[in-house]
FITIZA-871614 format. One record per residue (C-alpha): residue number from 1; residue in three letters; x negated, y negated, z negated. Coordinates in pm, 1 decimal, decimal comma. Layout:
N
NUM|Ala|X|Y|Z
...
***
This chain:
133
1|Met|1832,7|3571,2|2934,1
2|Ile|1725,5|3236,2|3082,1
3|Gln|1950,9|3051,7|2834,6
4|Lys|1784,8|3234,8|2540,9
5|Thr|1440,5|3134,8|2666,7
6|Arg|1545,7|2769,4|2699,0
7|Asn|1694,4|2768,8|2348,7
8|Ser|1379,8|2930,8|2208,2
9|Arg|1162,3|2666,2|2371,2
10|Leu|1387,1|2387,6|2245,8
11|Tyr|1371,5|2519,7|1887,9
12|Phe|995,5|2559,0|1916,0
13|Phe|946,1|2196,8|2024,9
14|Ile|1183,2|2066,1|1758,0
15|Leu|993,9|2255,5|1486,6
16|Leu|660,5|2144,5|1630,7
17|Gly|774,2|1781,3|1628,3
18|Leu|898,2|1803,8|1269,6
19|Gly|574,8|1969,1|1160,8
20|Met|362,4|1703,2|1326,6
21|Ala|569,5|1421,0|1177,1
22|Gly|466,4|1538,2|829,1
23|Cys|96,1|1511,4|917,4
24|Phe|88,5|1137,9|975,5
25|Gln|44,3|879,4|702,6
26|Pro|176,1|525,1|732,7
27|Ala|-69,0|267,7|864,5
28|Ile|35,4|16,1|598,9
29|Pro|-161,7|78,3|278,7
30|Ile|97,5|-73,3|47,0
31|Arg|454,7|45,9|26,1
32|Met|680,0|-251,3|92,4
33|Arg|962,2|-225,9|-153,9
34|Asp|1196,7|-499,1|-273,6
35|Ser|1243,8|-405,4|-638,6
36|Tyr|1014,5|-666,9|-794,5
37|Pro|1153,0|-955,3|-1004,2
38|Ile|989,3|-1208,8|-769,1
39|Asp|954,5|-1206,4|-391,3
40|Val|646,7|-1029,3|-253,6
41|Phe|523,1|-1103,7|99,1
42|Tyr|238,0|-891,8|230,0
43|Glu|-35,4|-1005,4|464,6
44|Gly|118,8|-1078,5|804,2
45|Gln|471,5|-1140,9|672,6
46|Ser|612,4|-1491,9|699,1
47|Val|784,8|-1689,9|426,4
48|Asp|1100,4|-1869,7|538,0
49|Arg|1117,1|-2118,2|248,1
50|Ser|907,3|-2417,3|154,3
51|Tyr|682,9|-2368,9|-147,0
52|Thr|408,5|-2519,0|-358,7
53|Glu|93,5|-2317,4|-417,6
54|Ile|11,4|-2238,3|-779,8
55|Arg|-307,9|-2032,9|-749,1
56|Leu|-459,2|-1711,4|-616,8
57|Val|-395,8|-1410,7|-841,8
58|Val|-657,9|-1134,8|-822,2
59|Ile|-695,5|-797,2|-991,1
60|Ser|-990,5|-568,9|-930,3
61|Glu|-1169,6|-275,5|-1088,6
62|Glu|-1443,4|-21,3|-1026,1
63|Ile|-1381,5|336,1|-1136,0
64|Pro|-1645,6|611,8|-1151,9
65|Leu|-1587,4|890,5|-901,4
66|Thr|-1420,6|1203,4|-1033,7
67|Asn|-1473,0|1560,4|-917,1
68|Arg|-1175,7|1510,4|-685,0
69|Glu|-1368,7|1253,4|-480,2
70|Lys|-1704,5|1430,3|-493,5
71|Thr|-1747,8|1713,3|-247,3
72|Ala|-2030,2|1939,6|-137,9
73|Gly|-2261,7|1801,4|125,8
74|Gly|-2184,4|1439,5|40,2
75|Arg|-1860,8|1431,4|239,3
76|Met|-1563,7|1267,5|67,8
77|Leu|-1217,8|1398,1|143,9
78|Tyr|-1029,1|1163,3|-91,7
79|Arg|-1085,9|799,0|-175,6
80|Gly|-891,1|495,9|-285,6
81|Asn|-559,0|488,0|-465,8
82|Asp|-241,5|678,3|-390,9
83|Met|93,6|506,5|-332,5
84|Gln|200,3|521,3|-698,7
85|Gln|-125,4|358,0|-809,2
86|Lys|-83,9|86,8|-543,4
87|Asp|271,8|19,9|-658,4
88|Leu|140,9|-22,2|-1013,9
89|Leu|-123,4|-265,7|-889,6
90|Val|141,3|-474,4|-713,0
91|Ala|350,7|-466,8|-1032,2
92|Lys|50,8|-597,0|-1232,2
93|Leu|-1,8|-870,0|-974,6
94|Val|367,4|-964,3|-1002,5
95|Val|346,8|-984,5|-1383,3
96|Asp|41,6|-1210,7|-1362,0
97|Ala|221,7|-1434,8|-1110,4
98|Gln|532,8|-1449,5|-1330,2
99|Lys|319,7|-1567,9|-1623,8
100|Leu|218,8|-1862,9|-1404,1
101|Gly|585,7|-1943,0|-1330,4
102|Ala|574,0|-1819,3|-969,8
103|Asp|883,3|-1742,9|-764,9
104|Ala|686,6|-1537,8|-512,0
105|Leu|354,6|-1385,4|-415,8
106|Ile|249,1|-1441,7|-56,4
107|Asn|-23,6|-1297,4|163,9
108|Val|-73,5|-997,7|-67,7
109|Lys|-381,6|-798,8|39,0
110|Tyr|-533,2|-472,9|-79,5
111|Gln|-894,5|-369,9|-24,4
112|Val|-1074,3|-54,6|-133,6
113|Tyr|-1438,7|47,5|-115,6
114|Thr|-1636,7|352,4|-218,9
115|Asn|-2004,1|428,0|-268,3
116|Glu|-2180,7|732,9|-409,9
117|Lys|-2095,1|642,5|-772,2
118|Val|-1773,3|440,6|-783,3
119|Thr|-1455,9|358,3|-600,4
120|Gly|-1331,4|4,7|-634,2
121|Tyr|-1028,3|-194,1|-535,1
122|Ser|-919,8|-552,4|-513,5
123|Met|-565,8|-679,4|-473,1
124|Glu|-480,2|-1045,0|-437,6
125|Gly|-188,5|-1268,3|-357,2
126|Leu|-110,8|-1638,0|-367,5
127|Ala|136,6|-1727,1|-643,6
128|Val|383,9|-1990,9|-523,8
129|Lys|681,3|-2187,0|-658,3
130|Tyr|972,2|-2247,0|-423,3
131|Arg|1061,2|-2612,6|-368,7
132|Gly|1406,0|-2727,4|-472,8
133|Glu|1464,9|-2455,9|-731,8
***
């Protein structure tokens, strides 16, 4: 009987832990994946190669709020871009950097803001050319 109670408690805590793990979102707003044709280093990551700066690449836009963002009582439950939209923004940034002849984007940052009419974003990164290549 005591063994059954211990097993039941163990299963309960395992299920509780798994359930809670699904509730948390990552603290990093951009998914860091390595499938871009040039290197991408996000804010706070270090570059281990010498490089020459080309220029800052920036993309930004303001989008009118949709019914999804608007809620009763003025409280917003959704804002900003989801992970797929952020991946597309990084891909656009990469394409712009490639057009400049860059080997990498460094210090990539993402910012989002919302007011009562629009949600806007800005993503930027410094396009660089590696030395000796």
